[in-house]
BAMIVO-398207 format. One record per residue (C-alpha): x, y, z; residue number from 1. Coordinates in steps of 0.5 Angstrom, whole numbers, plus 500, padded with zeros to 3 digits. Layout:
BEGIN
<<X Y Z> NUM>
...
END
This chain:
BEGIN
<<669 392 600> 1>
<<666 386 596> 2>
<<659 387 593> 3>
<<653 384 595> 4>
<<647 382 591> 5>
<<640 381 590> 6>
<<634 379 585> 7>
<<628 383 584> 8>
<<623 378 581> 9>
<<615 377 581> 10>
<<610 372 580> 11>
<<609 374 573> 12>
<<611 379 567> 13>
<<607 386 568> 14>
<<608 386 576> 15>
<<612 392 576> 16>
<<619 389 576> 17>
<<623 394 571> 18>
<<619 400 575> 19>
<<622 398 582> 20>
<<629 396 579> 21>
<<630 403 575> 22>
<<627 407 581> 23>
<<632 403 586> 24>
<<638 403 582> 25>
<<637 411 580> 26>
<<635 412 588> 27>
<<641 409 590> 28>
<<646 412 585> 29>
<<644 418 587> 30>
<<646 417 594> 31>
<<653 415 591> 32>
<<652 407 592> 33>
<<656 404 587> 34>
<<650 400 583> 35>
<<651 395 578> 36>
<<644 392 575> 37>
<<644 386 571> 38>
<<638 383 567> 39>
<<636 375 568> 40>
<<635 372 561> 41>
<<635 375 554> 42>
<<633 382 553> 43>
<<637 388 550> 44>
<<632 394 552> 45>
<<632 393 560> 46>
<<640 393 560> 47>
<<640 400 556> 48>
<<636 403 561> 49>
<<640 399 567> 50>
<<646 402 564> 51>
<<643 409 564> 52>
<<640 409 571> 53>
<<647 406 574> 54>
<<652 409 570> 55>
<<655 402 569> 56>
<<655 398 563> 57>
<<649 393 563> 58>
<<649 386 563> 59>
<<645 379 562> 60>
<<646 373 566> 61>
<<642 367 562> 62>
<<642 360 565> 63>
<<639 357 559> 64>
<<644 360 554> 65>
<<650 361 558> 66>
<<655 355 561> 67>
<<655 355 568> 68>
<<662 357 568> 69>
<<661 364 564> 70>
<<655 366 569> 71>
<<660 365 575> 72>
<<665 369 571> 73>
<<661 375 569> 74>
<<657 375 576> 75>
<<664 376 579> 76>
<<666 381 574> 77>
<<659 385 575> 78>
<<661 385 583> 79>
<<668 388 581> 80>
<<668 396 583> 81>
<<661 395 585> 82>
<<658 395 592> 83>
<<651 393 590> 84>
<<649 388 584> 85>
<<641 388 583> 86>
<<639 383 578> 87>
<<632 384 575> 88>
<<628 378 573> 89>
<<625 376 566> 90>
<<617 374 566> 91>
<<616 370 573> 92>
<<621 368 578> 93>
<<621 360 576> 94>
<<619 361 569> 95>
<<624 358 564> 96>
<<624 352 559> 97>
<<624 345 562> 98>
<<630 341 561> 99>
<<636 341 565> 100>
<<636 343 572> 101>
<<639 350 573> 102>
<<639 351 566> 103>
<<632 353 565> 104>
<<633 360 563> 105>
<<629 362 570> 106>
<<632 367 575> 107>
<<631 362 580> 108>
<<637 358 577> 109>
<<641 365 578> 110>
<<638 365 585> 111>
<<640 358 587> 112>
<<647 358 583> 113>
<<649 365 586> 114>
<<646 364 593> 115>
<<642 371 592> 116>
<<636 373 596> 117>
<<630 375 592> 118>
<<625 381 593> 119>
<<618 379 590> 120>
<<614 385 587> 121>
<<607 383 588> 122>
<<602 386 584> 123>
<<596 386 589> 124>
<<591 389 584> 125>
<<584 385 585> 126>
<<586 382 591> 127>
<<589 384 598> 128>
<<590 378 603> 129>
<<590 373 598> 130>
<<597 376 596> 131>
<<600 372 602> 132>
<<598 365 599> 133>
<<602 367 593> 134>
<<608 369 597> 135>
<<607 363 601> 136>
<<607 359 595> 137>
<<613 362 592> 138>
<<617 362 598> 139>
<<616 354 599> 140>
<<617 352 592> 141>
<<624 351 592> 142>
<<628 350 598> 143>
<<634 353 594> 144>
<<631 360 593> 145>
<<630 365 598> 146>
<<624 370 598> 147>
<<627 375 603> 148>
<<622 381 602> 149>
<<616 383 598> 150>
<<614 390 595> 151>
<<607 391 594> 152>
<<605 394 587> 153>
<<598 397 585> 154>
<<596 399 592> 155>
<<589 402 591> 156>
<<589 405 598> 157>
<<592 405 605> 158>
<<587 400 607> 159>
<<588 396 601> 160>
<<596 396 603> 161>
<<595 395 610> 162>
<<591 388 609> 163>
<<596 385 604> 164>
<<602 387 608> 165>
<<599 384 615> 166>
<<597 378 611> 167>
<<604 377 608> 168>
<<608 380 614> 169>
<<605 374 618> 170>
<<609 369 614> 171>
<<615 372 617> 172>
<<617 375 610> 173>
<<618 383 611> 174>
<<614 388 607> 175>
<<619 393 604> 176>
<<614 398 601> 177>
<<608 399 597> 178>
<<608 402 590> 179>
<<601 406 589> 180>
<<598 406 582> 181>
<<602 411 578> 182>
<<601 411 571> 183>
<<606 418 570> 184>
<<612 414 572> 185>
<<611 408 566> 186>
<<616 408 560> 187>
<<613 408 553> 188>
<<613 402 549> 189>
<<613 399 542> 190>
<<612 392 539> 191>
<<619 389 542> 192>
<<618 392 549> 193>
<<620 399 551> 194>
<<622 405 547> 195>
<<630 404 547> 196>
<<634 408 552> 197>
<<637 413 547> 198>
<<631 415 544> 199>
<<627 417 551> 200>
<<626 425 550> 201>
<<629 426 557> 202>
<<631 420 561> 203>
<<635 424 567> 204>
<<628 427 569> 205>
<<625 421 568> 206>
<<630 417 572> 207>
<<629 423 578> 208>
<<622 422 578> 209>
<<623 414 578> 210>
<<628 415 584> 211>
<<623 420 588> 212>
<<617 415 587> 213>
<<621 409 589> 214>
<<624 412 595> 215>
<<618 415 597> 216>
<<614 408 598> 217>
<<620 403 599> 218>
<<625 403 605> 219>
<<631 403 601> 220>
<<636 402 607> 221>
<<632 395 609> 222>
<<632 393 602> 223>
<<639 394 601> 224>
<<640 390 607> 225>
<<637 384 605> 226>
<<643 383 600> 227>
<<648 377 601> 228>
<<655 377 599> 229>
<<657 376 592> 230>
<<660 369 592> 231>
<<667 368 591> 232>
<<668 367 584> 233>
<<674 365 579> 234>
<<679 370 578> 235>
<<678 375 572> 236>
<<681 372 565> 237>
<<687 376 563> 238>
<<687 380 557> 239>
<<688 376 550> 240>
<<684 370 553> 241>
<<677 368 551> 242>
<<671 368 556> 243>
<<669 361 556> 244>
<<663 360 552> 245>
<<663 367 548> 246>
<<664 366 541> 247>
<<671 368 538> 248>
<<671 375 535> 249>
<<669 375 527> 250>
<<676 379 526> 251>
<<681 383 529> 252>
<<678 390 528> 253>
<<670 389 527> 254>
<<666 394 524> 255>
<<660 394 528> 256>
<<653 398 526> 257>
<<651 402 532> 258>
<<645 407 532> 259>
<<637 407 533> 260>
<<636 402 528> 261>
<<642 397 530> 262>
<<643 397 537> 263>
<<641 390 540> 264>
<<648 386 542> 265>
<<650 383 548> 266>
<<655 387 553> 267>
<<659 380 554> 268>
<<660 379 547> 269>
<<663 386 546> 270>
<<667 385 552> 271>
<<669 378 550> 272>
<<671 380 544> 273>
<<676 386 547> 274>
<<679 381 552> 275>
<<681 376 546> 276>
<<684 382 543> 277>
<<679 385 538> 278>
<<678 392 537> 279>
<<671 394 535> 280>
<<669 401 531> 281>
<<662 403 530> 282>
<<659 406 524> 283>
<<652 409 523> 284>
<<648 406 517> 285>
<<642 411 519> 286>
<<648 417 518> 287>
<<650 414 511> 288>
<<656 412 514> 289>
<<660 406 511> 290>
<<664 400 515> 291>
<<671 403 515> 292>
<<676 400 510> 293>
<<681 398 515> 294>
<<676 393 519> 295>
<<677 386 517> 296>
<<669 384 519> 297>
<<663 387 519> 298>
<<657 386 524> 299>
<<650 388 523> 300>
<<646 387 530> 301>
<<639 387 531> 302>
<<634 393 532> 303>
<<629 397 529> 304>
<<630 397 522> 305>
<<623 396 520> 306>
<<622 403 523> 307>
<<627 407 519> 308>
<<626 403 512> 309>
<<626 409 507> 310>
<<632 412 511> 311>
<<636 406 510> 312>
<<634 405 503> 313>
<<636 412 501> 314>
<<643 411 504> 315>
<<647 410 498> 316>
<<654 411 501> 317>
<<652 405 506> 318>
<<649 401 501> 319>
<<655 401 496> 320>
<<660 401 502> 321>
<<657 395 505> 322>
<<657 391 498> 323>
<<665 393 497> 324>
<<666 391 504> 325>
<<663 384 503> 326>
<<667 383 496> 327>
<<673 380 501> 328>
<<671 380 508> 329>
<<666 377 512> 330>
<<659 380 514> 331>
<<654 378 519> 332>
<<647 380 520> 333>
<<643 378 527> 334>
<<635 379 526> 335>
<<634 386 524> 336>
<<641 386 521> 337>
<<639 380 517> 338>
<<633 384 515> 339>
<<637 389 512> 340>
<<642 384 508> 341>
<<636 382 504> 342>
<<633 385 498> 343>
<<627 389 501> 344>
<<623 390 508> 345>
<<616 391 508> 346>
<<614 396 513> 347>
<<608 396 517> 348>
<<604 400 512> 349>
<<606 395 507> 350>
<<611 400 503> 351>
<<617 396 501> 352>
<<624 399 502> 353>
<<630 396 498> 354>
<<636 394 502> 355>
<<643 391 501> 356>
<<641 385 497> 357>
<<647 382 499> 358>
<<643 376 501> 359>
<<636 374 497> 360>
<<631 374 502> 361>
<<625 379 503> 362>
<<622 380 510> 363>
<<615 384 512> 364>
<<613 387 518> 365>
<<606 388 515> 366>
<<605 381 515> 367>
<<607 380 523> 368>
<<607 374 527> 369>
<<611 373 533> 370>
<<617 369 534> 371>
<<619 368 541> 372>
<<624 363 545> 373>
<<630 360 546> 374>
<<634 357 540> 375>
<<639 352 539> 376>
<<643 352 533> 377>
<<648 348 529> 378>
<<652 352 524> 379>
<<652 348 517> 380>
<<658 352 515> 381>
<<663 356 517> 382>
<<661 363 519> 383>
<<663 369 523> 384>
<<659 366 529> 385>
<<663 360 529> 386>
<<666 354 525> 387>
<<662 349 521> 388>
<<658 344 526> 389>
<<659 349 532> 390>
<<653 348 537> 391>
<<651 355 539> 392>
<<645 357 544> 393>
<<641 364 544> 394>
<<634 366 542> 395>
<<629 369 537> 396>
<<625 375 538> 397>
<<621 378 532> 398>
<<615 380 529> 399>
<<618 380 522> 400>
<<616 374 517> 401>
<<620 372 511> 402>
<<616 373 505> 403>
<<621 371 500> 404>
<<626 366 502> 405>
<<631 367 496> 406>
<<636 362 493> 407>
<<641 362 499> 408>
<<644 356 503> 409>
<<641 356 510> 410>
<<646 358 515> 411>
<<644 354 521> 412>
<<639 348 523> 413>
<<635 350 529> 414>
<<632 347 535> 415>
<<628 350 540> 416>
<<629 351 548> 417>
<<627 344 549> 418>
<<631 341 543> 419>
<<625 340 538> 420>
<<627 341 531> 421>
<<625 347 527> 422>
<<629 346 521> 423>
<<634 350 517> 424>
<<634 358 518> 425>
<<638 364 516> 426>
<<642 365 509> 427>
<<649 365 507> 428>
<<652 367 500> 429>
<<660 368 499> 430>
<<662 372 505> 431>
<<655 374 508> 432>
<<651 371 513> 433>
<<645 372 517> 434>
<<639 369 521> 435>
<<634 372 526> 436>
<<637 368 531> 437>
<<641 372 536> 438>
<<647 368 539> 439>
<<648 368 546> 440>
<<654 363 548> 441>
<<657 357 545> 442>
<<653 350 547> 443>
<<657 348 553> 444>
END
């Protein structure tokens, strides 16, 4: 049976997309439905919750950062072995960067390219019949994007729900359910979003509660019936072949830092590296582990090292092992990994913790400043993320600031999502490189 798919979207952030998506995935999975959940846009935390709820790896599809051919291939792979593919949008349905049509980063791009219907989550707090006007606008904004149904959120009473439902149903768009105000099902958050799935104290119980909550208030059968067949997509590439757009593996055997401080790496990157023939071996800096000696490259992904500064500073085996590894083999750090490669991290309380010192910069979380957005990068020298001159697309999302630049040469020349120059960024020294820039794909 070929998979069917749909998109869960909303007019804006904070409307309840994640609550509905996780509850829906958990409820359907409990029924035995083979569900694959996907996140539209750059996000590490939601896909981890998707994976935990569905029992299948999380995945991102990003119309700005990924070449269209890579989106097609990944969507096809998501449909393999699944009965239903549920895509959770980021921000509002049409929110992205202005520029090339179809490559804005908005979930609407995926709806149009993959011909997937949209279920709109409408937060009706503070309004009732007026919600229909917003739904009408979304339904007519782009003829290539089809609003197939609506789920109301934050209904204050049965009367409130009825008024909004009747007005929306008059548009010919079915209202599939209504979620009441229910703070008990919310997930804990911190500065970069939700607390990570692996840190949740009782995720199975929480998913069971979410599944009951959504099943009690949403017509699951009617919602699933709106899903459309996933399009016929290119055949999956054979083993040993690189996925178009995915950067080449930095080595044949890659040591990957993986624990609560280092968890932000995209599933399509890991899958692409494995398909190209690379082996990935994980180790935990928080457990004072070292990159295995039989690896030929080391990757420190982003995460939350600023929450574990003292523990990382005390990890002497990790420190000496990284220094020894970097003497002869490439080491790359993204965002949090980049911070750990530097001289020190200042935590939120202002305490400074010594880090690896493989690069000369120092960072601070006490002097917080949000850096958020899509990025285009040109590599100024060869590194584990590509050859000199290579063009890449990705994003930044961090609050840390560089309080000491150091003397290292920059790694990349950055521009924002619309191509506006942002100047040099990152650092490189010997075999070591890093930056706050998270790479998603080659600029194809």
